[in-house]
N, C-alpha and C positions, 0 to 999 in steps of 0.2 A: 375572510381569513380565521374563520372560526374551526376547529377542532373538528376531524371528521370522525366517521363511526370506525372502530377498530375492526382490523382484519378478523376473518374465521381461518382457522387453521384447519387444515386437513388432516385425514386420518393418517395418510402415508407420505414418504417423501416424493416429492413431486422431480421426476429425473431430468428436467428440463438443463440443468444448470450444467449438471453431471455429463449429459449427452455432448452439448456444449463443447465443453472443455474436452471431452473425448475426439471432438474433432479436430480442434487444435493440436492434440498430441498426436492424434494421427498424421497430420500434415507434417508438423516437425520429425516424425520419427523415419519420413522418407524423403526428408531434405536437408540429413543431418551433414552432409557436405558442402553444405550452401551457408550464405549470410541469412539468418533468421531473423527477421525485422518482428517485435514483439508486438506492434502495431498491426501487425499482417494477420500474425496468430490468433489475435482480438476478433481482427475483421472476419477470420475462417470460422471463428467459433459463432459468430453473430451476437458478440456482445460487447459495449461499450468499454474503449481504453479504460474510462474512469474505474470501473468497477472488473476488469478483468483479472487484474494483479491479485487482486484482493481475493477473488473467487478460486483463482488458482491456489494460490497459498492456503487456504482454508482446507482445499480438498485434498491438496497432496504433499503439506506441510512444508514443501520448499519455496523457494522462488522462480519463476519462470527461466529464469536466466542458468539457476542452480540445476534444476531439470534437465537443459539442454546440456551442460555441462556436465553432469552424471552420463546420460544417455553417449554422448559422444565419447568418455573416456572409457567407458563399458565398452562400447562397440571396441574402441582402439584395443584394450587391453585384451579382447578375445581374439582380435585378426594378430596380435602379437603374440600370444600363448600357440597359436595353431601353425604358424607358417614362418617361414625366414623372410617374407615379405621386407623389402627397406622400410625402414622408420619412416622417411620421406612419404613413401606412396600410402602407408596407412593414415599420416596425418594429413592428408590430400585426402583420402576417402572421409574421414571422420569429419572435415571443417577448419582446421587448422592450415595454417598458410606456409608451414616450415617446419622440419623434425624438431628445431629447438624450442619452437613455439608449443609445439606436442608435449615435450620433455619437461616442459617449463609448465605447463600447465597439470602433469602429474605431479611433479613435485610440488606445487603447491597445494594441490587439491586433495591428493592423496597419500602423497610422502612416498612417491616409488619412482621407477625410471623406465626407459622400455628395456632395458638390459635386464635389471631386474624383474621384472613382469616375465621375460622370457626364459630367466633361471627358475622361476615359480613361485617368485615372493608375493604372496598376497598384499593388495593394495588395501589402503585404510579408508574403506568407502565410508564407515561412520562418520569420518574427517570431513568429508565433501560436506554430509547433512549437517553436520553440524556446525556447520562455516555459513552455511546457505540457509538454514532454518531460523529466521530472525527473531524466532520467542519461541516461548515452551508452549507445547499444544494447548489449545483452550480446553476445558471441560464442557461436556452438552450444557446449553443453557435453554430447556424447552419450554421454559416460563417466561421468557422474554414476552414482556408484554408493549409495544411502543404505543405511541397515539400517533394518529395520522391525521397532517395539518395541510393547509395551502400557505407556501412562504412565498412572499412577494421578491421580485427580482431585487438582489443586494448587489450594491455597487461597497465595493471593499476594498481599501487601501493597504496592501502587504509588502512585508518585509520578509526576506529570505534567511534562514540561518541552516547549517551543515552537519551533519555529524550524529552519529548514532554511539551511544555506549551502554554496552550489553541491553540492548533492544530498548534503549529507552532514549527518546527523540530532546528531551529535559534541553539538554547542551545547545542544541539548534532551535529551539523554542526561547530560550536566553540570549542567545545571538540575535534572534530576527527581532524580539522586545527591546533588546539593547540599544537596537538601530531605530526601531519605530518611534518609541514612546521621546527620546529626547529631540527627536524633530516635531512629534505632535507638540512638544510641550515649547519649543521655539516658534513655534507657527501659533500658539494660544488655541491649541483645537484639541486639548486635552478634556474640558468641559462637555465637550459635545461627544465625545468616544463613548457612545453608549453600549457596545456590544463588543467579544474580541472573540473571532474564532481562528482555527486552525486547518489548513489542507495541506495534504503528503504531495508535493510534486514529483516524488521519484518511489520505484519500487525499492526499500531497502534489500541491498545483496548479502547480509547478514549482520548479526546482532552489532557487529564494531565498523559499520558501513560508514567512512568519513566522508564520503559523497552525498550522501542521502539528502536530500533537500526539503525542509519543513516552510509553507509559509505561513506566517502569522499575520492576522490583520484586524482592522477596524473598521466597525459601522458606526457611522455618524449620525444623531441624534434621531436614532430607531432603537427602542428597545426589542430585540427577536425574541426574547421569552414572554415578555408581557404583550406585544404587539402595541407597543404605543409610540407616535413620533411621526414621523415624516423623514424617510432614508433622504439623505444629501450627500452631494459631491464637493466635499468644498474645496474653492482653489488652493493649490499646493504645488511649490516647486518640485518637482520630483528629482532625486538622487541617489547615487547608491545602488540600491536593489529594491528601493520603494517602486510597486507600480500598481496600478488599478486592476481589481480582478472583477468581472461580474457573472455572477451565480444566478441561473434563470429561476424565472418563477416557475413554481408548480406543486404538487403534492411529494411530501416527504415523510416518511416514517420516523419517528423521532426516538429514541431509546434515551434511557438516564443510565449512565454510569456512576456508582458511587464508590468514593475512594482514590488512591494513589492512581496518578496520570500513568504510572510507568507499567499499571497494570490494564491499561487501555485496550491493549492487544487482543484479551481474552473476551471482550467485549465484540470487538469487531471480527474476531473469527467466529463467535457464537453466532454472531447475524447472520452473515454469509453461509455459514455451513450448518446451521441449527433452525434459523427462523425463517431464511428466505424461500428452504425445499418445501418447507409445510404450507405456503400459502399461494394464492394463485395470482401475486403479483410477479410484475419484468420490473427490471432496473431501467430508470432511465438515462438516456447521454449527458450527462450531467455529472460534477464533481459530487461526492460524499463529504462531509467536514463535521470537524469537533466544534462546539462551542459551550466557552465555558461559563459556567454560572456562579463561580466564584472567583478569588484572588487568592491564589496560593502563599502569596506573602503573608496574608493575615486570616488563612484558613489552616485549622489543624489538617493534615494528610488525609485522615480518616473521614472527615467532613467533607472533601472537595465533592462536585456534582459536576458532570459533564456530560452535555447532551451531544449523540450522536445523529446525525442528519443523513440518511438514504432517500434519494431521488427515486420516486416512484413512478411509472407511466399511471 
């Protein structure tokens, strides 16, 4: 479990991931009239579903579903502006089940209607991207220097929280901890909780996505950062959202984010867009996660330290 040698960075960007994302985009472009499963897109790109959404957002600046919505509405507006084709026919051609569904999407996403588009009113495309871009673009961080380490199989007891607020998952994290901590306290397990981490269970659909889930979890009897102790899975009656998650053993690139948790997205985007293309590494089919080195209840925000674990082959 000792640390490995740091990776060497190539002189130029490696096009592998962008090429793979291009295959997914090409597929969805030719299947806009059909139901598109994001898992199928990940498979088309030969990318793990654990990483596909983060890579897509890092390169395209919007979510996968946001991109699909944009292309469907863009095509619909083109058809509506060029001919007197029935709205229902246009809707079906771009993947909506009815004229009403298309009209509703147009009002929600680009603040217009089929009638308005035919009258020459310009759709509010920027509104769609602002709603779907979960966070502001990250600045390039070409000096990111992770350490590489082999991590054992981790058994994590997790609770689920929901909801974003201006791109911040803090509320979801507090909700999850508000369920997890009392149950561990009641069971007498708090002294054995040695590590706390978080996993994103969903692709957020915007900065105020109320359904986006975060899993916050506890590792028992093992300090992840110090590699001390032996991982255990103490008996506990599961209730509510509590469940056991197993993170596979393997090599991880570990990045340290310094400062506010609400700015973690900048480090995530920089890792996938700026660091990964400069290396010869491929992503392993396992979930990345965040590991909290200190407690925000007792630590000044600027002194917070969070490690981001990226699984590599």
